[in-house]
NUVEXSE-943435 format. One record per residue (C-alpha): x negated, y, z; residue number from 1. Coordinates in steps of 0.001 Angstrom, whole numbers. Layout:
NODE;X;Y;Z;NUM
...
***
This chain:
NODE;52151;760;-38049;1
NODE;50824;1193;-34265;2
NODE;52339;2983;-31261;3
NODE;50140;3849;-27737;4
NODE;51681;6272;-24566;5
NODE;48749;7834;-22619;6
NODE;49746;7131;-19340;7
NODE;52857;6873;-17983;8
NODE;54965;8568;-14272;9
NODE;53763;6117;-11179;10
NODE;56252;6994;-8901;11
NODE;58882;4343;-9340;12
NODE;62428;5084;-10934;13
NODE;63629;5797;-7283;14
NODE;60539;6827;-6110;15
NODE;59527;3906;-4604;16
NODE;55595;4344;-4987;17
NODE;56209;7982;-2443;18
NODE;57712;5989;454;19
NODE;55173;3438;581;20
NODE;52393;5496;558;21
NODE;54426;8101;3277;22
NODE;55464;4574;5340;23
NODE;51571;3920;5180;24
NODE;50270;6837;6385;25
NODE;52544;7052;9472;26
NODE;51199;3384;10135;27
NODE;54818;1734;9483;28
NODE;53242;-539;7104;29
NODE;50536;-2232;5993;30
NODE;48251;-1908;3474;31
NODE;49049;-5037;1740;32
NODE;52903;-3576;2128;33
NODE;51660;-821;-174;34
NODE;49265;-2783;-1994;35
NODE;52548;-5288;-3296;36
NODE;54514;-2077;-4122;37
NODE;52058;-402;-6171;38
NODE;51182;-4450;-8177;39
NODE;55310;-4537;-8674;40
NODE;54938;-1036;-10338;41
NODE;52131;-1572;-12357;42
NODE;53894;-4807;-13727;43
NODE;57314;-3479;-14463;44
NODE;55383;-624;-16734;45
NODE;53564;-2799;-18570;46
NODE;55732;-4929;-19293;47
NODE;58637;-2103;-20068;48
NODE;56167;-700;-22456;49
NODE;55392;-4070;-24345;50
NODE;59063;-5078;-24443;51
NODE;59823;-1559;-26274;52
NODE;57186;-2518;-28560;53
NODE;54558;-106;-27479;54
NODE;51061;-2014;-29341;55
NODE;48432;483;-27057;56
NODE;49628;83;-23542;57
NODE;47625;2300;-20927;58
NODE;46012;359;-18006;59
NODE;43859;2392;-14804;60
NODE;46762;5332;-15370;61
NODE;48028;4490;-11967;62
NODE;47134;6224;-9464;63
NODE;47664;6137;-5278;64
NODE;46946;9989;-4756;65
NODE;45436;11433;-8631;66
NODE;43571;10034;-11782;67
NODE;40509;12669;-10781;68
NODE;39991;11509;-7000;69
NODE;40036;8252;-8373;70
NODE;37190;8923;-10627;71
NODE;35260;11154;-7640;72
NODE;35723;7466;-5927;73
NODE;35101;5273;-8887;74
NODE;31554;7511;-8996;75
NODE;30623;7185;-5531;76
NODE;31025;11073;-4966;77
NODE;32181;11067;-1653;78
NODE;31400;14527;576;79
NODE;29381;14205;3053;80
NODE;31548;15071;5251;81
NODE;34185;11893;5406;82
NODE;30848;9756;6878;83
NODE;31533;7072;3828;84
NODE;28277;4508;4383;85
NODE;28395;3212;828;86
NODE;30135;-30;-409;87
NODE;33292;246;-2160;88
NODE;35438;3160;-1136;89
NODE;38870;2036;1049;90
NODE;41783;3874;1968;91
NODE;40669;5415;4746;92
NODE;37925;7359;2814;93
NODE;40379;7993;-614;94
NODE;43114;9367;2000;95
NODE;40717;11392;4002;96
NODE;39583;13326;626;97
NODE;42856;13585;-42;98
NODE;44764;14770;2877;99
NODE;41972;15583;5715;100
NODE;42179;13572;8465;101
NODE;41870;14629;12365;102
NODE;38161;16115;12802;103
NODE;37697;17233;8748;104
NODE;39901;18892;6140;105
NODE;40348;17858;2904;106
NODE;39392;18670;-275;107
NODE;40174;21297;-2382;108
NODE;43428;20396;-4877;109
NODE;44387;22618;-7561;110
NODE;46651;22689;-10537;111
NODE;45981;20055;-13466;112
NODE;45529;22346;-16178;113
NODE;48991;24490;-16954;114
NODE;51416;21710;-15149;115
NODE;52639;21649;-11942;116
NODE;50756;18666;-11568;117
NODE;47450;18628;-8710;118
NODE;44527;17035;-8869;119
NODE;41727;17216;-5884;120
NODE;38375;18927;-6915;121
NODE;35225;16899;-6559;122
NODE;32740;18998;-4757;123
NODE;29300;18426;-6831;124
NODE;25671;19384;-6301;125
NODE;22358;17899;-7208;126
NODE;21548;16090;-4313;127
NODE;24977;13856;-4592;128
NODE;23676;10244;-4695;129
NODE;26066;8732;-7332;130
NODE;27124;4870;-7142;131
NODE;29820;2687;-8583;132
NODE;32108;2533;-5474;133
NODE;35858;2172;-7501;134
NODE;36308;-1251;-9486;135
NODE;39815;182;-9790;136
NODE;39881;119;-13614;137
NODE;38593;-3166;-14295;138
NODE;40751;-4676;-11513;139
NODE;44036;-3338;-13250;140
NODE;42708;-4382;-16391;141
NODE;42112;-7671;-15216;142
NODE;45657;-7900;-13305;143
NODE;47124;-6757;-16798;144
NODE;45393;-9059;-18566;145
NODE;46556;-11956;-16135;146
NODE;49886;-11149;-16867;147
NODE;49546;-11451;-20009;148
NODE;49309;-7486;-21297;149
NODE;46511;-6543;-23358;150
NODE;45940;-3033;-21802;151
NODE;44283;34;-23181;152
NODE;41621;524;-19835;153
NODE;41959;4284;-18861;154
NODE;39019;7003;-17969;155
NODE;38620;10537;-17197;156
NODE;35850;11280;-19429;157
NODE;32419;12457;-18265;158
NODE;32402;15523;-19643;159
NODE;36158;16311;-17969;160
NODE;35159;15539;-14719;161
NODE;32098;17707;-14472;162
NODE;33780;20639;-16366;163
NODE;36783;19974;-13696;164
NODE;34500;19848;-10726;165
NODE;32941;22582;-8463;166
NODE;29607;23174;-6890;167
NODE;29903;21879;-3146;168
NODE;29700;23992;-429;169
NODE;26687;25438;-90;170
NODE;25497;24782;-3716;171
NODE;24629;27709;-5498;172
NODE;27736;28712;-7393;173
NODE;25398;29404;-10628;174
NODE;24431;25788;-10256;175
NODE;24941;23774;-13998;176
NODE;27539;21102;-13026;177
NODE;26931;19886;-16563;178
NODE;23098;19165;-15097;179
NODE;24769;15966;-13849;180
NODE;25520;13947;-16584;181
NODE;22435;12260;-17084;182
NODE;23850;10798;-13402;183
NODE;26959;9950;-13831;184
NODE;26572;8396;-17390;185
NODE;25102;5181;-16044;186
NODE;27821;4598;-13674;187
NODE;29742;4898;-16761;188
NODE;27897;1996;-18380;189
NODE;28540;-575;-16061;190
NODE;32103;218;-16076;191
NODE;32301;-367;-19721;192
NODE;30024;-2901;-19668;193
NODE;32845;-4776;-16780;194
NODE;35698;-3854;-19423;195
NODE;33903;-5280;-22111;196
NODE;33141;-8951;-20061;197
NODE;36906;-8515;-19318;198
NODE;37868;-8834;-22848;199
NODE;38752;-4747;-23128;200
NODE;38634;-4280;-26857;201
NODE;39979;-635;-26798;202
NODE;39108;2193;-23953;203
NODE;40324;5783;-23515;204
NODE;38437;8596;-22718;205
NODE;40448;11415;-21476;206
NODE;38579;14605;-22369;207
NODE;41374;17314;-21883;208
NODE;38949;19819;-21120;209
NODE;38335;19981;-24995;210
NODE;40943;22569;-25237;211
NODE;40183;24915;-23505;212
NODE;37529;27610;-24630;213
NODE;34183;26177;-24653;214
NODE;30528;27469;-25267;215
NODE;28652;25485;-27311;216
NODE;26477;24540;-24459;217
NODE;29528;22784;-23237;218
NODE;30353;21808;-26622;219
NODE;27071;19972;-26422;220
NODE;27356;18184;-23565;221
NODE;29893;16055;-25187;222
NODE;27936;15126;-27936;223
NODE;24795;13956;-25478;224
NODE;27123;12409;-23473;225
NODE;29087;10042;-26351;226
NODE;25367;9753;-28104;227
NODE;24143;8085;-24640;228
NODE;26761;6052;-24443;229
NODE;27162;4741;-28061;230
NODE;25578;1755;-27493;231
NODE;26956;855;-24615;232
NODE;30471;1049;-26019;233
NODE;28745;-1011;-29047;234
NODE;31763;-3535;-29653;235
NODE;35006;-1735;-28057;236
NODE;37086;621;-29899;237
NODE;36802;4245;-28308;238
NODE;39991;6661;-28374;239
NODE;38966;10185;-27097;240
NODE;42380;11283;-25921;241
NODE;43048;15392;-25520;242
NODE;46109;17053;-24865;243
NODE;48163;20404;-23374;244
NODE;46798;22394;-26355;245
NODE;45007;23403;-30061;246
NODE;41539;22267;-30315;247
NODE;39672;25266;-31383;248
NODE;37645;24752;-35068;249
NODE;34198;23928;-32880;250
NODE;35826;21470;-30740;251
NODE;37547;19761;-33161;252
NODE;33911;19656;-35003;253
NODE;32537;18207;-31899;254
NODE;35181;15765;-31369;255
NODE;34881;14193;-34856;256
NODE;31475;13981;-34654;257
NODE;31436;12093;-31459;258
NODE;29133;8808;-31869;259
NODE;30765;5595;-31373;260
NODE;34310;6725;-31436;261
NODE;36904;4922;-33418;262
NODE;39921;7197;-32679;263
NODE;41428;10325;-31798;264
NODE;44248;11475;-29445;265
NODE;45769;14930;-30491;266
NODE;48870;17202;-28732;267
NODE;50957;17748;-31578;268
NODE;53517;19483;-29444;269
NODE;51548;22101;-28150;270
NODE;48636;22170;-30211;271
NODE;50577;22635;-33576;272
NODE;47539;24232;-35654;273
NODE;45488;21447;-34590;274
NODE;47548;19419;-37827;275
NODE;45816;21898;-40372;276
NODE;42174;20707;-38682;277
NODE;43154;17281;-39552;278
NODE;44457;18063;-42577;279
NODE;41381;19790;-44129;280
NODE;38805;17440;-42822;281
NODE;39392;14038;-40955;282
NODE;37033;11242;-41028;283
NODE;37618;8350;-43299;284
NODE;37714;5610;-41551;285
NODE;39111;6818;-37932;286
NODE;42238;6283;-36411;287
NODE;44632;9106;-35648;288
NODE;46686;8770;-32694;289
NODE;49258;11446;-33335;290
NODE;51208;12894;-30121;291
NODE;54276;13790;-31371;292
NODE;56790;13010;-28598;293
NODE;56270;15398;-26045;294
NODE;55118;14436;-22865;295
NODE;55846;17447;-21195;296
NODE;59603;18000;-21659;297
NODE;62916;16223;-20984;298
NODE;64236;17276;-24479;299
NODE;64804;14301;-27256;300
NODE;62213;14361;-29970;301
NODE;63649;15612;-33048;302
NODE;63060;12567;-35191;303
NODE;63410;13305;-38261;304
NODE;61136;16059;-38228;305
NODE;58521;13745;-36380;306
NODE;58960;11472;-38934;307
NODE;58075;14341;-41878;308
NODE;55109;15440;-39776;309
NODE;54047;12069;-39712;310
NODE;54217;10766;-43269;311
NODE;51989;13924;-43860;312
NODE;49136;12918;-41840;313
NODE;49409;9141;-42993;314
NODE;48857;10886;-46636;315
NODE;45277;12349;-45241;316
NODE;44393;9283;-42567;317
NODE;45890;6608;-44083;318
NODE;48475;4175;-43440;319
NODE;46674;1592;-41380;320
NODE;44901;4377;-39281;321
NODE;47398;6153;-38168;322
NODE;49123;5843;-34976;323
NODE;52472;7243;-33255;324
NODE;51783;8426;-29834;325
NODE;52679;11105;-26893;326
NODE;51321;14487;-26504;327
NODE;50089;13728;-23550;328
NODE;51080;11581;-20386;329
NODE;54583;10952;-19646;330
NODE;53613;11943;-15996;331
NODE;54464;15182;-16459;332
NODE;58815;14268;-17060;333
NODE;61043;12282;-15443;334
NODE;60990;8342;-15316;335
NODE;64293;6917;-16973;336
NODE;67518;8810;-18257;337
NODE;69672;5522;-16929;338
NODE;69571;6573;-13617;339
NODE;71389;9969;-14599;340
NODE;74900;9457;-13423;341
NODE;75840;12518;-13010;342
NODE;75214;14460;-15787;343
NODE;77614;14698;-18515;344
NODE;78312;13261;-21689;345
NODE;76818;16059;-23769;346
NODE;73714;16969;-21913;347
NODE;72750;13821;-21430;348
NODE;73082;13002;-24991;349
NODE;70256;15780;-25822;350
NODE;67461;14222;-23115;351
NODE;65129;12283;-23531;352
NODE;63061;10852;-20271;353
NODE;60139;8953;-19933;354
NODE;61287;5286;-20682;355
NODE;63513;7216;-23494;356
NODE;60560;8433;-24804;357
NODE;58581;5251;-25215;358
NODE;61524;3743;-27388;359
NODE;61179;6745;-28967;360
NODE;57559;6436;-30163;361
NODE;58155;2847;-31622;362
NODE;60922;3911;-33337;363
NODE;58706;6710;-35126;364
NODE;56595;3980;-35479;365
NODE;59083;1044;-36714;366
NODE;59804;3894;-39395;367
NODE;56682;4768;-40142;368
NODE;56223;1574;-41450;369
NODE;59360;1356;-43705;370
NODE;61968;-288;-40423;371
NODE;63650;2555;-39598;372
NODE;66576;1825;-37572;373
NODE;69379;4126;-39395;374
NODE;71572;4151;-36408;375
NODE;69153;5348;-33784;376
NODE;67733;7901;-36524;377
NODE;71705;9120;-37371;378
NODE;72633;9223;-33811;379
NODE;69567;11643;-32513;380
NODE;70455;14020;-35431;381
NODE;73928;14318;-34514;382
NODE;72804;15271;-30644;383
NODE;70210;17606;-32342;384
NODE;73094;19253;-34154;385
NODE;75257;19232;-31107;386
NODE;72197;20932;-28892;387
NODE;72457;23981;-31428;388
NODE;76136;24266;-31667;389
NODE;76910;23940;-28442;390
NODE;78937;27204;-27195;391
NODE;77539;26471;-23653;392
NODE;73829;27230;-24249;393
NODE;75104;31111;-26012;394
NODE;76019;33976;-23513;395
NODE;76257;37035;-25548;396
NODE;76301;39342;-22813;397
NODE;73256;38070;-21174;398
NODE;71636;38034;-24313;399
NODE;72857;42083;-24462;400
NODE;71419;42613;-20914;401
NODE;68180;41238;-21810;402
NODE;67536;42957;-24680;403
NODE;68524;46124;-23244;404
NODE;64984;45653;-21206;405
NODE;62413;46607;-23718;406
NODE;61210;50078;-23393;407
NODE;60943;49958;-19401;408
NODE;57963;48454;-17543;409
NODE;60723;48823;-14337;410
NODE;58200;50153;-11840;411
NODE;59144;51417;-7863;412
NODE;59156;55242;-7857;413
NODE;57739;55357;-5446;414
NODE;53469;53830;-4896;415
NODE;52814;51358;-3059;416
NODE;50591;53131;102;417
NODE;53836;55563;681;418
NODE;56122;52383;620;419
NODE;54090;50694;3312;420
NODE;54190;53523;5402;421
NODE;58136;53990;4434;422
NODE;58404;50297;5662;423
NODE;55825;50824;8808;424
NODE;58079;53270;10609;425
NODE;61217;50937;10098;426
NODE;59502;47577;10929;427
NODE;57214;48756;13637;428
NODE;54869;46083;13413;429
NODE;51513;45617;15079;430
NODE;48150;44945;13218;431
NODE;47480;40940;11888;432
NODE;51215;40777;11930;433
NODE;52176;37394;11937;434
NODE;54360;35562;9888;435
NODE;55169;32038;7921;436
NODE;55727;31407;4213;437
NODE;59709;30024;4335;438
NODE;59985;26341;4808;439
NODE;60198;24375;7863;440
NODE;59993;20861;8249;441
NODE;62866;19134;6813;442
NODE;64188;16226;9377;443
NODE;65672;12896;8959;444
NODE;68305;14727;10832;445
NODE;69074;17599;8535;446
NODE;68512;15334;5457;447
NODE;71399;13489;6696;448
NODE;73508;15843;7328;449
NODE;73187;17430;3650;450
NODE;74075;13947;2330;451
NODE;76890;13274;4484;452
NODE;78507;16630;3073;453
NODE;77716;16212;-463;454
NODE;79513;12239;-181;455
NODE;82119;14673;1942;456
NODE;81503;12663;4932;457
NODE;81522;15737;7110;458
NODE;83547;18966;5864;459
NODE;82670;22033;5035;460
NODE;82741;24241;8477;461
NODE;80695;20540;10077;462
NODE;78404;21242;7515;463
NODE;78219;24818;7698;464
NODE;77980;24703;11661;465
NODE;74799;22053;11341;466
NODE;72862;24339;9186;467
NODE;73591;27175;11836;468
NODE;71799;25040;14083;469
NODE;68934;24186;12457;470
NODE;68700;28022;11799;471
NODE;68762;29056;15138;472
NODE;66177;26626;16238;473
NODE;63541;27544;13769;474
NODE;64173;31472;14866;475
NODE;64348;30335;18901;476
NODE;60787;28610;17828;477
NODE;59308;31422;15877;478
NODE;60492;33700;19196;479
NODE;58966;31899;21372;480
NODE;55721;31476;19421;481
NODE;55671;34769;19485;482
NODE;55933;35641;15324;483
NODE;56049;38916;13988;484
NODE;58522;38452;10987;485
NODE;60446;35319;10618;486
NODE;61930;33119;8216;487
NODE;64912;30623;8195;488
NODE;63335;27847;7497;489
NODE;65287;27178;4607;490
NODE;67471;24156;5880;491
NODE;70360;24183;3394;492
NODE;67975;23477;634;493
NODE;66792;20392;2772;494
NODE;68066;17076;857;495
NODE;66540;14238;-1322;496
NODE;68299;15512;-3811;497
NODE;67014;19656;-3391;498
NODE;63528;18431;-2994;499
NODE;62532;22391;-3588;500
NODE;64239;26041;-3445;501
NODE;63949;26040;-7357;502
NODE;66525;23111;-7416;503
NODE;68289;25025;-4502;504
NODE;68699;28495;-6700;505
NODE;68614;26662;-10167;506
NODE;72374;24822;-8868;507
NODE;73579;28610;-8415;508
NODE;72576;29974;-11529;509
NODE;74563;29108;-14816;510
NODE;72651;27684;-18188;511
NODE;70923;24703;-15134;512
NODE;71685;20909;-15281;513
NODE;70619;18681;-12226;514
NODE;69427;15326;-11922;515
NODE;70057;12499;-9647;516
NODE;66650;10900;-9963;517
NODE;64526;13211;-11931;518
NODE;61791;13140;-10266;519
NODE;58014;14286;-11317;520
NODE;54745;13938;-8715;521
NODE;53446;16905;-7999;522
NODE;50943;15259;-6044;523
NODE;50149;12689;-3897;524
NODE;53507;11924;-2576;525
NODE;54456;14920;-2817;526
NODE;57616;14807;-6082;527
NODE;59880;17234;-7221;528
NODE;63082;17193;-9287;529
NODE;62820;20268;-12219;530
NODE;66084;21790;-12993;531
NODE;66980;21398;-16817;532
NODE;67741;24714;-18126;533
NODE;69654;24066;-21109;534
NODE;71305;27334;-21840;535
NODE;71563;31434;-21035;536
NODE;71056;31997;-17465;537
NODE;72983;34371;-15370;538
NODE;74249;34240;-11506;539
NODE;78134;33809;-10994;540
NODE;77984;34931;-7028;541
NODE;75038;35687;-4742;542
NODE;72891;32767;-3531;543
NODE;71524;33407;-128;544
NODE;73032;36191;1656;545
NODE;75458;34478;4208;546
NODE;72796;32414;5236;547
NODE;69948;35133;5542;548
NODE;72526;37736;7431;549
NODE;73381;34702;9387;550
NODE;69522;34386;10564;551
NODE;68907;37746;10931;552
NODE;72174;38114;13112;553
NODE;70668;35527;15377;554
NODE;67079;38113;16137;555
NODE;66094;41137;16555;556
NODE;62739;40779;14472;557
NODE;62923;41195;10904;558
NODE;63885;38121;9184;559
NODE;63308;37396;5259;560
NODE;64949;37059;2707;561
NODE;63743;33984;904;562
NODE;64373;33875;-3107;563
NODE;61985;32515;-5964;564
NODE;61122;34054;-8301;565
NODE;61593;33858;-12255;566
NODE;58725;32853;-13342;567
NODE;58191;30081;-10974;568
NODE;62040;29413;-11837;569
NODE;60726;28810;-15170;570
NODE;57693;26995;-15114;571
NODE;59125;24872;-12224;572
NODE;61763;23269;-14492;573
NODE;62563;22005;-17979;574
NODE;62916;24509;-20318;575
NODE;64786;25029;-23357;576
NODE;62677;24588;-26383;577
NODE;65024;26354;-28806;578
NODE;64166;30343;-27773;579
NODE;60750;32163;-26334;580
NODE;59889;31145;-22647;581
NODE;59603;35195;-22074;582
NODE;63679;35228;-23242;583
NODE;64540;32832;-20666;584
NODE;62580;34692;-17803;585
NODE;63891;37528;-18459;586
NODE;67352;36078;-17991;587
NODE;66372;34650;-14683;588
NODE;64970;38162;-13487;589
NODE;68322;39826;-13775;590
NODE;69575;37280;-12398;591
NODE;67162;37525;-9115;592
NODE;67514;40883;-9241;593
NODE;71374;41229;-8161;594
NODE;70568;38784;-5692;595
NODE;67872;41611;-4473;596
NODE;69838;44290;-4198;597
NODE;73038;42184;-2338;598
NODE;70048;41216;224;599
NODE;69077;45049;769;600
NODE;72869;45732;814;601
NODE;73476;43140;3895;602
NODE;70712;45026;5567;603
NODE;67851;42734;4721;604
NODE;64611;44271;4859;605
NODE;61747;41916;4259;606
NODE;62750;40315;1255;607
NODE;60391;37475;-191;608
NODE;60390;36666;-3680;609
NODE;57864;33908;-4315;610
NODE;55721;33437;-7620;611
NODE;53857;30218;-6644;612
NODE;54008;29163;-9856;613
NODE;52833;32382;-11876;614
NODE;49034;31112;-12438;615
NODE;49680;27980;-13088;616
NODE;52145;29321;-16543;617
NODE;48692;31035;-17790;618
NODE;47784;29619;-21296;619
NODE;45059;27994;-22052;620
NODE;43083;30054;-24348;621
NODE;41938;33276;-23112;622
NODE;43309;34963;-26137;623
NODE;46847;34141;-25106;624
NODE;46263;35433;-21501;625
NODE;47368;39347;-21816;626
NODE;50884;38689;-23654;627
NODE;51508;35912;-21089;628
NODE;50744;38006;-18042;629
NODE;52714;40917;-19138;630
NODE;55904;39693;-19539;631
NODE;55174;37003;-16545;632
NODE;54370;40303;-14528;633
NODE;57482;42369;-16271;634
NODE;59612;39759;-15071;635
NODE;58560;39924;-11282;636
NODE;58838;43957;-11179;637
NODE;62557;43866;-12871;638
NODE;63489;41776;-10080;639
NODE;62623;44230;-6969;640
NODE;62303;47812;-8953;641
NODE;65771;48979;-7407;642
NODE;65301;48607;-3993;643
NODE;64655;51805;-1647;644
NODE;60818;51984;-297;645
NODE;61706;50740;2943;646
NODE;62072;47828;2108;647
NODE;59352;45235;2280;648
NODE;58880;42841;-993;649
NODE;56421;39882;-242;650
NODE;55313;37729;-3239;651
NODE;54138;34245;-2506;652
NODE;51224;32282;-4449;653
NODE;49295;28714;-3764;654
NODE;46941;26102;-5149;655
NODE;45943;27602;-8402;656
NODE;42437;29939;-9340;657
NODE;43802;33493;-9118;658
NODE;40245;35301;-8819;659
NODE;40331;35594;-12610;660
NODE;44469;37082;-12492;661
NODE;43331;39562;-9870;662
NODE;44300;42602;-11545;663
NODE;47956;41517;-13015;664
NODE;48255;40333;-9320;665
NODE;47830;44000;-8216;666
NODE;49992;44927;-11766;667
NODE;53096;43022;-9839;668
NODE;53233;46144;-7114;669
NODE;54389;43733;-4331;670
NODE;54017;45580;-790;671
NODE;52649;42445;729;672
NODE;50850;38870;-989;673
NODE;50560;36186;568;674
NODE;48174;33400;-1084;675
NODE;46726;29938;-704;676
NODE;42662;30305;553;677
NODE;41771;27868;2922;678
NODE;42183;24739;1387;679
NODE;39972;26151;-1359;680
NODE;37016;27710;505;681
NODE;37964;31035;875;682
NODE;36996;31688;-2692;683
NODE;39925;34103;-3328;684
NODE;38235;36658;-859;685
NODE;34922;36262;-3348;686
NODE;36883;38779;-5463;687
NODE;37175;41494;-3031;688
NODE;33554;40850;-1753;689
NODE;32893;41769;-5575;690
NODE;34423;44989;-5118;691
NODE;38279;44862;-6013;692
NODE;40284;47275;-4299;693
NODE;43713;45622;-3073;694
NODE;45614;48779;-1402;695
NODE;49025;46424;-829;696
NODE;49231;44348;2106;697
NODE;47780;40393;1505;698
NODE;47858;37616;3642;699
NODE;45001;34827;2173;700
NODE;46382;31431;3815;701
NODE;44781;30578;7256;702
NODE;45046;27123;7586;703
NODE;46042;24101;4811;704
NODE;49439;22912;5644;705
NODE;49117;20196;2909;706
NODE;46977;17980;5477;707
NODE;48042;16758;8765;708
NODE;44919;18175;10791;709
NODE;45483;20932;13097;710
NODE;43290;23623;12994;711
NODE;41877;25323;16440;712
NODE;42765;28986;17515;713
NODE;39041;29388;16867;714
NODE;38737;28047;13547;715
NODE;41562;30156;12617;716
NODE;40025;33106;14116;717
NODE;36719;32816;11981;718
NODE;38749;32497;8796;719
NODE;40557;35897;9817;720
NODE;36916;37512;10410;721
NODE;35723;36362;6992;722
NODE;38532;37895;5611;723
NODE;38764;41827;7871;724
NODE;35210;41734;6391;725
NODE;36400;42502;2633;726
NODE;39785;43692;3802;727
NODE;41047;46532;5532;728
NODE;42637;45997;8419;729
NODE;45884;47650;8295;730
NODE;47042;45417;5279;731
NODE;46054;41740;6465;732
NODE;48755;39387;7659;733
NODE;47813;36452;9425;734
NODE;49929;33017;7813;735
NODE;49568;29877;6679;736
NODE;48309;28691;3065;737
NODE;52360;27736;2100;738
NODE;55618;26412;3226;739
NODE;55545;23975;5887;740
NODE;58682;21671;5187;741
NODE;56143;18716;4542;742
NODE;54388;18315;8175;743
NODE;56242;17502;10907;744
NODE;57241;19708;14524;745
NODE;54223;17892;16353;746
NODE;52266;19051;13697;747
NODE;53577;22601;12929;748
NODE;54213;24057;16243;749
NODE;50148;23510;17320;750
NODE;48979;25050;14449;751
NODE;51540;27986;14490;752
NODE;50751;28397;17792;753
NODE;46727;28971;17475;754
NODE;47362;30891;14370;755
NODE;49232;33331;16624;756
NODE;46602;33283;19626;757
NODE;43919;33651;17038;758
NODE;45892;37167;15641;759
NODE;46300;38173;19178;760
NODE;42772;37587;20040;761
NODE;41288;40007;17304;762
NODE;43835;42099;17811;763
NODE;42584;42708;21370;764
NODE;39146;42652;20056;765
NODE;39548;45372;17298;766
NODE;41793;47560;19898;767
NODE;38624;47300;22036;768
NODE;35981;48465;19485;769
NODE;37924;51314;19038;770
***
């Protein structure tokens, strides 16, 4: 019985690629240094999978930034602003598209389906001249072959690539991206021909958009594409891989009818109903790559249950045609549990990271072939039973409090217009008030202090003193820049082991566990270390009150209390899978509610509750949207339903398509929302141009913080003017797209200075126009 892995994490067990990329970007190392790190990582991944007994090992799943950008490079679809003149695309052009450069901005970045991974959105139009401009897929296949590994090269399928793209600037929004299919298929044919010539026997096309709500024209595009590729694919075994959700009956019918296709990869973890489609109708002689091992969570597989599922499928598709696989790429999980030296043994026994999932896949394949490892299965069953019965998982008081939430929608008593009036009397802010999103650059010195405190090399008093000094520097800088509503910069969360505020809050809540090296790639070199929610959640004590109060004591200007919202904590964690997600979210909401009310009592008049990931958790199927949005928005409202009218509640969202959930965002009933806007070509503003009325405060981002590029005062003023064309002056805020922790102070200072200058310039202009 054969085994297969859809894809594997790229960063390395100790984030080797992250550090190599950042060293290269900072011009501290050469391109050859970067290539060597990448080659060593690829080799170790292939060796690991081969050693674990995996038959179908993927290649071309490694990427310096993301696999969609790799496909854009393969197709030569470089936007004109990067001045690419043809030939093989090099690092300069590739990373300029991803990160921008001194003269032009980056391409848009958005979430990969409903994950916390991001991709660079292709910008296409009728005039794009496609050409075969990156031979990466073939080069990596040859590289693996030279090392003795026979791999399955993986490509983003042509239809999914187009469906994940957007019309380029200046191209009509109604332009049919699928009309470009005849232009890109010839390049796919070139790649396929080269792979065949290099000795490939299998090829994998990832077509994840098949799980979306597709119309008949879109489904027909898959049929047309693979019919066109059929002759070129002749002689190859072809796997079409789907993941993240069920296929609709129409999509499944399209999939199994594709010409030249040998095998179908299905997510049977999130696509629970797809199994029924397979049992009803599976084409004779084809392979089923059954994704029974979860590629998106870190819980050990219930091997007995998965084996039962596989045995039922085996009876349908045939013993020699069933391949055991992961549900999706293991990119979305941590690398190796072996590196976790601080997790207690009980919780550790409940977990499986990427390396362990590879072993699980092969163990299931062997068991299906009659070579069951009884000791391995027995150990797994004991861990499953331990997790179900452990007293640390359940807290009766928390469950009772969460149950009591039912029956109320937890809205604030006064409408937002009246609240804004009360808040303005208290805060006395100018029109177009300026603020930032929360974090400031996390310096080497700051990280050193935090590491030394964790290693007991400095005392708690010395640590607190150092953090206070950093907060004071951040406060002074904001006052010098004349920013209106300040933040404390989140230095208490600045350490390699605490990569973001989700981890910081999770560490202070019960029901969470934490890893040392459980890093997961978010985009480029950016990695996060999601907390693990293993049990009921509560707040034992205040989490941020001390730091926010300290920061407020350093200035007369309003200081924002900074919190992460319940939906974002949920969506950016590895969540327990033994109860519905909404129940866990309500528990987190109650914990954050306690913190909000303690901040208010401490004199913090502006409290930001970030919900950056609310859109990210939206199910892929429209039929499931309403239920998710109902409990997600409700969870946010629970956090702040008890505060006074004069306490201003902010929230923040970033890097997703918000237009389709704008009414739910309004229903959150926040006083002010700051929201990503600049990197996505200001498409958020189109909602307001189309007549949506927004009465609360809103700050669409005026510049992209994920690029090192520093925008000019004129550029920012132009963005604000576009906002003023569709939004009332008295509700508009001026702020960056997102937090500043990934940037350097030499980038942050001039960018914020230009931002404030642009706001002041427009205030003067608006005042003179009265």
